[in-house]
C-alpha positions, 0 to 999 in steps of 0.5 A, a space after each residue: 487453515 486461517 493465517 497467523 500474523 500478517 504484516 501488511 506493506 502498501 505504497 513502497 512506491 520504489 523506496 528500497 531504502 524505507 523497504 528494508 529497513 520495514 524487512 528488517 523488523 522482527 515482526 515482519 521478518 517472524 510474519 508468516 506474511 506478508 501481503 503487498 496492498 498496491 504501487 508497489 513498484 513505480 519510484 526511484 529504484 523498482 526494480 531493485 524493490 521487485 527485486 527484492 521482493 521477488 526474492 520473499 518468494 511463496 510468505 508475500 501475497 501481492 495487490 495490483 494499484 494504480 501505479 503498477 497496472 500503469 506503468 504495465 500499459 504504459 509498457 506495452 503501449 495502452 497507455 501513452 507516457 504523456 497522460 500518466 505522473 512522470 514517475 510512473 512514465 520512467 520507471 516503466 522504462 526501467 523495468 525489464 519484461 519479466 517484471 511487466 509479466 509479472 505486475 499483469 498478472 497482480 489480482 486487483 482483490 486478494 480475500 484472505 483468511 486471518 487469525 481473530 480478524 476471520 475475511 478479511 478482504 486486501 486491495 488498492 484503494 476499494 476493493 470496487 476501483 485501484 482509483 477510488 478516494 476515501 479516506 479516515 474521515 470520508 461519510 459512512 455513506 461513502 463507505 456503504 458506496 464503497 463497499 457494497 457488493 462484499 460478501 457478508 462473511 467479510 468483517 475486514 477490509 486492508 486498502 492503501 491508495 491514500 498513503 495516510 494511514 487509518 484504522 475505524 469502523 464503517 458501518 460495522 465493517 473494520 478498515 484500515 490503512 497502513 500509510 505508505 512505506 516510500 510516500 508517507 504523508 504525515 510523519 516520516 518514516 515507512 509506516 506498515 500495519 501488524 494484524 496478529 491473533 488474539 491471545 485463543 490462536 483465531 480458529 479460522 473463520 473467528 472474528 475476535 480478538 484480533 490485535 492490529 497494529 500502526 507500525 511506523 520503522 524509523 531509518 536515516 531519510 538523510 542517506 537514504 536521499 543520497 543513494 538513491 540519487 547516487 542509485 537513479 538515474 530518475 530526473 530530478 530525483 534528488 528533490 523526489 526524494 528528498 520531499 517525499 522521503 522527509 515527508 513535506 506534505 503534512 497529511 493535512 495538506 493531503 486531505 485538502 486535496 484527497 478528502 474533497 474527491 471522495 464526494 462529499 457534498 462540498 461546503 458552501 
């Protein structure tokens, strides 16, 4: 049976006030399923975010991100903390054994039948990797490369990783990135997406009539930064929260860094 309305949250990065702003949205409260497309816990409030999401029960479908994988590797001693991001290394020390076991068991991809969309592949970066870079203007040859091997019936791919929302067609497949809940680039607020069936109800296997809504939940960033500063022991937490929650990096700034990593030919 096809899923009904699906809310997609990506790159929460351990920011509880941003997560709460999204979970308070009527459309999220009423969604039949919430899908998390990775990089869930690594951030200033890792345990708090995991506990909040685990409390939602079976309504939530989890996908592993690269930061989630690295938290497990650091906690289990297979990755030197010096070889990963400072925030990942610190976050790993804040999680319980149960938290780590949960993250370790997450899948890299999830395939769901979503009303109005048919088969939808949910992943973090790309279906084959949790670290590959694709952005809104990546060339079609790049999309063909990173989506190679997907079953023909998968007409939509939902990803995250780059923290910038977009929706586009790529070689007849729809690609959706909801942006980041906790570390947005371009505009402040908690970014997410809503996949809804069309007027006909979106029968199983149907790919006609599904609606994508790119959403942004505003919240009091100043209050959130203060709350995070008071609750988190992460070094320089006020500077980190002030920068990322206020989205100091524009989309142009982020694309200048990320776009060259998608394998595009270098100019000049």
